[in-house]
N, CA and C atoms as an extended XYZ file, in Angstrom:
408
Properties=species:S:1:pos:R:3:atomname:S:1:resname:S:1:resid:I:1 pbc="F F F"
N       -12.427        4.985      -24.048 N   MET     1
C       -11.038        4.743      -24.424 CA  MET     1
C       -10.244        6.034      -24.270 C   MET     1
N        -8.969        5.880      -24.038 N   SER     2
C        -8.099        7.041      -23.886 CA  SER     2
C        -7.728        7.604      -25.256 C   SER     2
N        -7.144        8.786      -25.231 N   GLN     3
C        -6.728        9.427      -26.475 CA  GLN     3
C        -5.670        8.571      -27.186 C   GLN     3
N        -4.771        7.977      -26.423 N   ARG     4
C        -3.743        7.115      -27.018 CA  ARG     4
C        -4.368        5.881      -27.670 C   ARG     4
N        -5.393        5.324      -27.030 N   GLN     5
C        -6.059        4.152      -27.601 CA  GLN     5
C        -6.792        4.516      -28.890 C   GLN     5
N        -7.395        5.697      -28.944 N   TRP     6
C        -8.048        6.143      -30.183 CA  TRP     6
C        -7.016        6.294      -31.295 C   TRP     6
N        -5.859        6.836      -30.947 N   ARG     7
C        -4.794        7.006      -31.944 CA  ARG     7
C        -4.312        5.646      -32.433 C   ARG     7
N        -4.161        4.699      -31.521 N   THR     8
C        -3.744        3.350      -31.898 CA  THR     8
C        -4.776        2.713      -32.818 C   THR     8
N        -6.047        2.865      -32.474 N   LEU     9
C        -7.119        2.308      -33.313 CA  LEU     9
C        -7.073        2.902      -34.717 C   LEU     9
N        -6.851        4.205      -34.794 N   SER    10
C        -6.771        4.866      -36.097 CA  SER    10
C        -5.627        4.283      -36.927 C   SER    10
N        -4.469        4.057      -36.296 N   LEU    11
C        -3.334        3.482      -37.020 CA  LEU    11
C        -3.593        2.034      -37.426 C   LEU    11
N        -4.265        1.267      -36.568 N   VAL    12
C        -4.599       -0.127      -36.905 CA  VAL    12
C        -5.535       -0.147      -38.118 C   VAL    12
N        -6.488        0.765      -38.155 N   GLU    13
C        -7.394        0.846      -39.305 CA  GLU    13
C        -6.635        1.227      -40.572 C   GLU    13
N        -5.660        2.109      -40.442 N   ARG    14
C        -4.846        2.491      -41.610 CA  ARG    14
C        -3.992        1.312      -42.086 C   ARG    14
N        -3.530        0.485      -41.132 N   ILE    15
C        -2.779       -0.725      -41.504 CA  ILE    15
C        -3.696       -1.651      -42.297 C   ILE    15
N        -4.921       -1.833      -41.798 N   ALA    16
C        -5.887       -2.721      -42.458 CA  ALA    16
C        -6.207       -2.244      -43.876 C   ALA    16
N        -6.233       -0.926      -44.081 N   ARG    17
C        -6.523       -0.377      -45.416 CA  ARG    17
C        -5.289       -0.367      -46.308 C   ARG    17
N        -4.126       -0.692      -45.753 N   GLY    18
C        -2.897       -0.733      -46.528 CA  GLY    18
C        -2.243        0.624      -46.712 C   GLY    18
N        -2.645        1.605      -45.926 N   GLU    19
C        -2.086        2.955      -46.055 CA  GLU    19
C        -0.699        3.058      -45.427 C   GLU    19
N        -0.459        2.308      -44.354 N   ILE    20
C         0.841        2.305      -43.689 CA  ILE    20
C         1.212        0.871      -43.338 C   ILE    20
N         2.476        0.664      -43.028 N   THR    21
C         2.925       -0.674      -42.632 CA  THR    21
C         2.884       -0.798      -41.108 C   THR    21
N         2.992       -2.038      -40.655 N   ILE    22
C         3.029       -2.294      -39.209 CA  ILE    22
C         4.246       -1.615      -38.590 C   ILE    22
N         5.368       -1.648      -39.278 N   SER    23
C         6.591       -1.008      -38.767 CA  SER    23
C         6.401        0.492      -38.613 C   SER    23
N         5.753        1.139      -39.579 N   GLU    24
C         5.521        2.585      -39.510 CA  GLU    24
C         4.602        2.936      -38.339 C   GLU    24
N         3.544        2.145      -38.176 N   ALA    25
C         2.620        2.392      -37.069 CA  ALA    25
C         3.327        2.190      -35.732 C   ALA    25
N         4.144        1.140      -35.638 N   GLY    26
C         4.884        0.885      -34.412 CA  GLY    26
C         5.834        2.013      -34.088 C   GLY    26
N         6.530        2.522      -35.097 N   ALA    27
C         7.456        3.635      -34.883 CA  ALA    27
C         6.695        4.877      -34.428 C   ALA    27
N         5.514        5.097      -34.978 N   SER    28
C         4.709        6.258      -34.607 CA  SER    28
C         4.258        6.187      -33.151 C   SER    28
N         4.002        4.967      -32.659 N   LEU    29
C         3.518        4.788      -31.286 CA  LEU    29
C         4.635        4.452      -30.297 C   LEU    29
N         5.836        4.231      -30.809 N   GLY    30
C         6.921        3.827      -29.915 CA  GLY    30
C         6.794        2.375      -29.500 C   GLY    30
N         6.227        1.563      -30.374 N   ARG    31
C         6.041        0.132      -30.105 CA  ARG    31
C         6.845       -0.689      -31.111 C   ARG    31
N         7.162       -1.904      -30.743 N   SER    32
C         7.888       -2.779      -31.664 CA  SER    32
C         6.918       -3.338      -32.700 C   SER    32
N         7.493       -3.887      -33.760 N   GLU    33
C         6.668       -4.498      -34.805 CA  GLU    33
C         5.865       -5.665      -34.240 C   GLU    33
N         6.500       -6.428      -33.353 N   ARG    34
C         5.810       -7.568      -32.720 CA  ARG    34
C         4.625       -7.092      -31.881 C   ARG    34
N         4.818       -6.015      -31.118 N   GLN    35
C         3.709       -5.486      -30.320 CA  GLN    35
C         2.567       -5.024      -31.226 C   GLN    35
N         2.906       -4.395      -32.330 N   MET    36
C         1.864       -3.922      -33.251 CA  MET    36
C         1.114       -5.098      -33.867 C   MET    36
N         1.812       -6.203      -34.152 N   GLN    37
C         1.129       -7.383      -34.681 CA  GLN    37
C         0.113       -7.917      -33.665 C   GLN    37
N         0.509       -7.936      -32.393 N   ARG    38
C        -0.410       -8.399      -31.336 CA  ARG    38
C        -1.614       -7.466      -31.225 C   ARG    38
N        -1.354       -6.166      -31.275 N   ILE    39
C        -2.448       -5.189      -31.182 CA  ILE    39
C        -3.410       -5.368      -32.351 C   ILE    39
N        -2.865       -5.511      -33.566 N   CYS    40
C        -3.729       -5.703      -34.746 CA  CYS    40
C        -4.573       -6.968      -34.617 C   CYS    40
N        -3.962       -8.042      -34.099 N   ARG    41
C        -4.696       -9.294      -33.922 CA  ARG    41
C        -5.836       -9.122      -32.910 C   ARG    41
N        -5.549       -8.442      -31.777 N   ARG    42
C        -6.603       -8.233      -30.769 CA  ARG    42
C        -7.741       -7.381      -31.319 C   ARG    42
N        -7.412       -6.357      -32.077 N   VAL    43
C        -8.451       -5.491      -32.642 CA  VAL    43
C        -9.270       -6.263      -33.667 C   VAL    43
N        -8.628       -7.120      -34.454 N   SER    44
C        -9.395       -7.898      -35.441 CA  SER    44
C       -10.303       -8.923      -34.760 C   SER    44
N        -9.875       -9.445      -33.596 N   GLU    45
C       -10.683      -10.435      -32.882 CA  GLU    45
C       -11.799       -9.794      -32.052 C   GLU    45
N       -11.485       -8.690      -31.363 N   ARG    46
C       -12.447       -8.115      -30.410 CA  ARG    46
C       -12.913       -6.709      -30.758 C   ARG    46
N       -12.407       -6.163      -31.831 N   GLY    47
C       -12.772       -4.792      -32.173 CA  GLY    47
C       -12.034       -3.806      -31.280 C   GLY    47
N       -12.552       -2.577      -31.153 N   PRO    48
C       -11.873       -1.555      -30.350 CA  PRO    48
C       -11.641       -1.969      -28.894 C   PRO    48
N       -12.480       -2.858      -28.349 N   GLU    49
C       -12.295       -3.333      -26.971 CA  GLU    49
C       -10.986       -4.096      -26.807 C   GLU    49
N       -10.413       -4.559      -27.906 N   GLY    50
C        -9.128       -5.254      -27.847 CA  GLY    50
C        -7.988       -4.355      -27.409 C   GLY    50
N        -8.200       -3.049      -27.475 N   LEU    51
C        -7.171       -2.096      -27.042 CA  LEU    51
C        -7.226       -1.821      -25.550 C   LEU    51
N        -8.368       -2.121      -24.928 N   VAL    52
C        -8.534       -1.852      -23.497 CA  VAL    52
C        -7.902       -2.994      -22.718 C   VAL    52
N        -7.102       -2.647      -21.730 N   HIS    53
C        -6.411       -3.661      -20.931 CA  HIS    53
C        -7.420       -4.601      -20.279 C   HIS    53
N        -7.061       -5.869      -20.180 N   GLY    54
C        -7.958       -6.877      -19.634 CA  GLY    54
C        -8.332       -6.668      -18.167 C   GLY    54
N        -7.520       -5.956      -17.416 N   ASN    55
C        -7.816       -5.728      -15.999 CA  ASN    55
C        -8.546       -4.422      -15.744 C   ASN    55
N        -8.902       -3.724      -16.796 N   LYS    56
C        -9.607       -2.446      -16.629 CA  LYS    56
C       -10.912       -2.689      -15.867 C   LYS    56
N       -11.174       -1.857      -14.893 N   ARG    57
C       -12.380       -1.886      -14.053 CA  ARG    57
C       -12.468       -3.105      -13.141 C   ARG    57
N       -11.392       -3.847      -12.971 N   ARG    58
C       -11.371       -4.970      -12.040 CA  ARG    58
C       -10.550       -4.570      -10.826 C   ARG    58
N       -10.915       -5.064       -9.648 N   PRO    59
C       -10.075       -4.760       -8.483 CA  PRO    59
C        -8.728       -5.469       -8.635 C   PRO    59
N        -7.655       -4.873       -8.142 N   PRO    60
C        -6.345       -5.518       -8.238 CA  PRO    60
C        -6.333       -6.876       -7.532 C   PRO    60
N        -5.535       -7.777       -8.045 N   LYS    61
C        -5.460       -9.125       -7.494 CA  LYS    61
C        -5.005       -9.116       -6.035 C   LYS    61
N        -4.086       -8.211       -5.713 N   HIS    62
C        -3.525       -8.175       -4.363 CA  HIS    62
C        -4.106       -7.033       -3.543 C   HIS    62
N        -5.333       -6.656       -3.826 N   LYS    63
C        -5.962       -5.550       -3.107 CA  LYS    63
C        -6.110       -5.903       -1.624 C   LYS    63
N        -5.814       -4.950       -0.788 N   VAL    64
C        -5.959       -5.142        0.654 CA  VAL    64
C        -7.439       -5.000        0.993 C   VAL    64
N        -7.971       -5.939        1.735 N   GLY    65
C        -9.386       -5.916        2.096 CA  GLY    65
C        -9.730       -4.754        3.013 C   GLY    65
N       -11.009       -4.438        3.089 N   ASP    66
C       -11.455       -3.311        3.900 CA  ASP    66
C       -11.121       -3.493        5.381 C   ASP    66
N       -11.271       -4.719        5.895 N   GLU    67
C       -10.984       -4.972        7.306 CA  GLU    67
C        -9.497       -4.796        7.596 C   GLU    67
N        -8.646       -5.331        6.727 N   ALA    68
C        -7.202       -5.179        6.916 CA  ALA    68
C        -6.805       -3.711        6.809 C   ALA    68
N        -7.420       -2.993        5.881 N   ARG    69
C        -7.129       -1.567        5.738 CA  ARG    69
C        -7.520       -0.807        7.003 C   ARG    69
N        -8.669       -1.163        7.586 N   ARG    70
C        -9.120       -0.491        8.812 CA  ARG    70
C        -8.135       -0.744        9.955 C   ARG    70
N        -7.695       -2.022       10.090 N   ARG    71
C        -6.740       -2.345       11.148 CA  ARG    71
C        -5.416       -1.623       10.942 C   ARG    71
N        -4.968       -1.540        9.700 N   PHE    72
C        -3.714       -0.835        9.417 CA  PHE    72
C        -3.826        0.632        9.798 C   PHE    72
N        -4.936        1.258        9.415 N   CYS    73
C        -5.122        2.673        9.749 CA  CYS    73
C        -5.175        2.871       11.257 C   CYS    73
N        -5.804        1.929       11.934 N   GLU    74
C        -5.886        2.007       13.396 CA  GLU    74
C        -4.492        1.899       14.008 C   GLU    74
N        -3.680        0.975       13.478 N   ARG    75
C        -2.332        0.771       14.013 CA  ARG    75
C        -1.369        1.872       13.591 C   ARG    75
N        -1.635        2.516       12.478 N   SER    76
C        -0.691        3.529       12.008 CA  SER    76
C        -0.667        4.745       12.919 C   SER    76
N        -1.656        4.863       13.802 N   THR    77
C        -1.612        5.959       14.766 CA  THR    77
C        -0.617        5.662       15.871 C   THR    77
N        -0.180        4.402       15.936 N   ARG    78
C         0.815        4.011       16.927 CA  ARG    78
C         2.195        4.087       16.296 C   ARG    78
N         3.206        4.192       17.110 N   GLY    79
C         4.574        4.290       16.615 CA  GLY    79
C         5.144        2.934       16.258 C   GLY    79
N         6.416        2.917       15.976 N   ALA    80
C         7.087        1.703       15.526 CA  ALA    80
C         7.063        0.608       16.582 C   ALA    80
N         6.970        0.971       17.846 N   TYR    81
C         6.998       -0.027       18.903 CA  TYR    81
C         5.624       -0.292       19.497 C   TYR    81
N         4.568        0.074       18.777 N   GLY    82
C         3.223       -0.227       19.228 CA  GLY    82
C         2.727        0.675       20.325 C   GLY    82
N         3.325        1.826       20.507 N   THR    83
C         2.859        2.757       21.525 CA  THR    83
C         2.148        3.917       20.861 C   THR    83
N         1.266        4.531       21.576 N   LEU    84
C         0.604        5.713       21.050 CA  LEU    84
C         1.578        6.870       21.224 C   LEU    84
N         2.154        7.323       20.137 N   GLN    85
C         3.289        8.239       20.189 CA  GLN    85
C         3.043        9.491       21.017 C   GLN    85
N         1.926       10.140       20.828 N   ASP    86
C         1.702       11.429       21.473 CA  ASP    86
C         0.675       11.313       22.596 C   ASP    86
N         0.316       10.110       22.953 N   ARG    87
C        -0.802        9.917       23.866 CA  ARG    87
C        -0.544       10.472       25.265 C   ARG    87
N         0.637       10.264       25.823 N   LEU    88
C         0.907       10.734       27.184 CA  LEU    88
C         0.841       12.257       27.250 C   LEU    88
N         1.423       12.925       26.278 N   VAL    89
C         1.377       14.387       26.247 CA  VAL    89
C        -0.074       14.856       26.161 C   VAL    89
N        -0.853       14.181       25.327 N   SER    90
C        -2.270       14.544       25.199 CA  SER    90
C        -3.016       14.330       26.513 C   SER    90
N        -2.735       13.207       27.175 N   GLU    91
C        -3.386       12.932       28.457 CA  GLU    91
C        -3.027       13.992       29.502 C   GLU    91
N        -1.759       14.398       29.514 N   LEU    92
C        -1.338       15.433       30.464 CA  LEU    92
C        -2.066       16.750       30.186 C   LEU    92
N        -2.206       17.085       28.920 N   ARG    93
C        -2.915       18.324       28.569 CA  ARG    93
C        -4.383       18.232       28.935 C   ARG    93
N        -5.008       17.085       28.629 N   LEU    94
C        -6.426       16.913       28.949 CA  LEU    94
C        -6.683       17.003       30.453 C   LEU    94
N        -5.733       16.480       31.232 N   ALA    95
C        -5.883       16.510       32.689 CA  ALA    95
C        -5.526       17.881       33.262 C   ALA    95
N        -4.953       18.758       32.449 N   GLY    96
C        -4.584       20.091       32.919 CA  GLY    96
C        -3.346       20.099       33.784 C   GLY    96
N        -2.498       19.077       33.659 N   ALA    97
C        -1.278       18.994       34.471 CA  ALA    97
C        -0.276       20.017       33.963 C   ALA    97
N         0.181       20.874       34.862 N   SER    98
C         1.144       21.906       34.465 CA  SER    98
C         2.387       21.919       35.340 C   SER    98
N         2.412       21.066       36.348 N   THR    99
C         3.592       20.972       37.210 CA  THR    99
C         4.060       19.522       37.244 C   THR    99
N         5.304       19.288       37.616 N   PRO   100
C         5.774       17.904       37.710 CA  PRO   100
C         4.939       17.064       38.680 C   PRO   100
N         4.489       17.631       39.781 N   GLY   101
C         3.666       16.889       40.736 CA  GLY   101
C         2.338       16.465       40.126 C   GLY   101
N         1.696       17.388       39.400 N   GLN   102
C         0.430       17.055       38.734 CA  GLN   102
C         0.659       15.996       37.651 C   GLN   102
N         1.771       16.121       36.930 N   ALA   103
C         2.083       15.140       35.886 CA  ALA   103
C         2.286       13.756       36.502 C   ALA   103
N         2.941       13.683       37.655 N   ASN   104
C         3.141       12.392       38.320 CA  ASN   104
C         1.818       11.770       38.753 C   ASN   104
N         0.879       12.591       39.221 N   GLN   105
C        -0.441       12.076       39.603 CA  GLN   105
C        -1.158       11.491       38.386 C   GLN   105
N        -1.110       12.226       37.279 N   VAL   106
C        -1.751       11.734       36.045 CA  VAL   106
C        -1.066       10.443       35.602 C   VAL   106
N         0.251       10.410       35.685 N   LEU   107
C         1.001        9.230       35.260 CA  LEU   107
C         0.655        8.006       36.100 C   LEU   107
N         0.460        8.184       37.405 N   ARG   108
C         0.080        7.052       38.266 CA  ARG   108
C        -1.251        6.440       37.828 C   ARG   108
N        -2.172        7.268       37.400 N   ALA   109
C        -3.474        6.757       36.942 CA  ALA   109
C        -3.384        6.226       35.505 C   ALA   109
N        -2.525        6.833       34.715 N   TYR   110
C        -2.440        6.486       33.291 CA  TYR   110
C        -1.659        5.199       33.051 C   TYR   110
N        -0.627        4.948       33.843 N   ARG   111
C         0.244        3.795       33.625 CA  ARG   111
C        -0.504        2.461       33.626 C   ARG   111
N        -1.395        2.177       34.575 N   PRO   112
C        -2.117        0.898       34.529 CA  PRO   112
C        -2.968        0.747       33.263 C   PRO   112
N        -3.575        1.840       32.825 N   GLN   113
C        -4.376        1.772       31.583 CA  GLN   113
C        -3.475        1.438       30.400 C   GLN   113
N        -2.322        2.085       30.333 N   CYS   114
C        -1.372        1.867       29.242 CA  CYS   114
C        -0.850        0.427       29.274 C   CYS   114
N        -0.518       -0.057       30.471 N   ASN   115
C        -0.028       -1.426       30.599 CA  ASN   115
C        -1.084       -2.442       30.180 C   ASN   115
N        -2.328       -2.140       30.464 N   GLU   116
C        -3.416       -3.039       30.077 CA  GLU   116
C        -3.514       -3.152       28.557 C   GLU   116
N        -3.265       -2.053       27.857 N   ILE   117
C        -3.364       -2.045       26.400 CA  ILE   117
C        -2.143       -2.691       25.754 C   ILE   117
N        -0.929       -2.357       26.250 N   PHE   118
C         0.283       -2.721       25.536 CA  PHE   118
C         1.114       -3.825       26.166 C   PHE   118
N         0.757       -4.311       27.342 N   ALA   119
C         1.560       -5.348       27.992 CA  ALA   119
C         1.505       -6.638       27.178 C   ALA   119
N         2.659       -7.263       27.030 N   VAL   120
C         2.757       -8.527       26.298 CA  VAL   120
C         3.448       -9.521       27.225 C   VAL   120
N         2.838      -10.687       27.456 N   PRO   121
C         3.479      -11.661       28.335 CA  PRO   121
C         4.757      -12.198       27.684 C   PRO   121
N         5.720      -12.560       28.511 N   ALA   122
C         6.989      -13.085       28.010 CA  ALA   122
C         6.757      -14.414       27.306 C   ALA   122
N         7.457      -14.609       26.201 N   ALA   123
C         7.339      -15.862       25.454 CA  ALA   123
C         7.956      -17.010       26.242 C   ALA   123
N         9.040      -16.708       26.966 N   GLU   124
C         9.702      -17.711       27.793 CA  GLU   124
C         9.864      -17.135       29.192 C   GLU   124
N         9.539      -17.912       30.191 N   LEU   125
C         9.610      -17.432       31.564 CA  LEU   125
C        11.029      -17.422       32.104 C   LEU   125
N        11.911      -18.235       31.547 N   GLN   126
C        13.301      -18.294       32.006 CA  GLN   126
C        14.051      -17.066       31.484 C   GLN   126
N        14.820      -16.358       32.350 N   PRO   127
C        15.584      -15.194       31.888 CA  PRO   127
C        16.605      -15.583       30.821 C   PRO   127
N        16.849      -14.700       29.881 N   ALA   128
C        17.772      -14.981       28.786 CA  ALA   128
C        19.202      -14.575       29.122 C   ALA   128
N        19.393      -13.812       30.181 N   TRP   129
C        20.739      -13.335       30.510 CA  TRP   129
C        21.579      -14.449       31.098 C   TRP   129
N        22.891      -14.283       30.955 N   ARG   130
C        23.837      -15.243       31.523 CA  ARG   130
C        24.768      -14.503       32.485 C   ARG   130
N        25.296      -15.218       33.409 N   SER   131
C        26.231      -14.625       34.369 CA  SER   131
C        27.525      -14.248       33.653 C   SER   131
N        28.076      -13.064       33.980 N   PRO   132
C        29.333      -12.684       33.321 CA  PRO   132
C        30.516      -13.534       33.789 C   PRO   132
N        30.339      -14.288       34.907 N   PHE   133
C        31.402      -15.113       35.443 CA  PHE   133
C        30.953      -16.562       35.427 C   PHE   133
N        31.206      -17.257       34.338 N   PRO   134
C        30.755      -18.650       34.292 CA  PRO   134
C        31.491      -19.485       35.362 C   PRO   134
N        30.766      -20.403       35.901 N   THR   135
C        31.367      -21.273       36.935 CA  THR   135
C        32.255      -22.300       36.275 C   THR   135
N        33.319      -22.659       36.964 N   MET   136
C        34.273      -23.623       36.401 CA  MET   136
C        34.120      -24.963       37.040 C   MET   136
């Protein structure tokens, strides 16, 4: 139990012995009289364990699973648009490209690999644009 829970237990025991009132204990802990009544009831029913929150040592209800966490971490290395933010610069450095001509050679080899990873087929094959001059 935490130090605050021990202090609460001590005050609940003092309430039970009639040394202090529920209002005094609540004021000491910064709790309302109603909250102190609930705390006293839980302690009388379950003992000191009544002070420990019911979710203690349980995984959160909305915990993200390990697989989803792994996928998120994998994707977080990519930018907002699903591209590897620093990947091209890294590839150029790894290839030792130091001139525009060398960079173009690396880019010619790199582009198909990149397209294979990130290409997404169009949802609709018909173009969405319209002619600026509608026919009459």
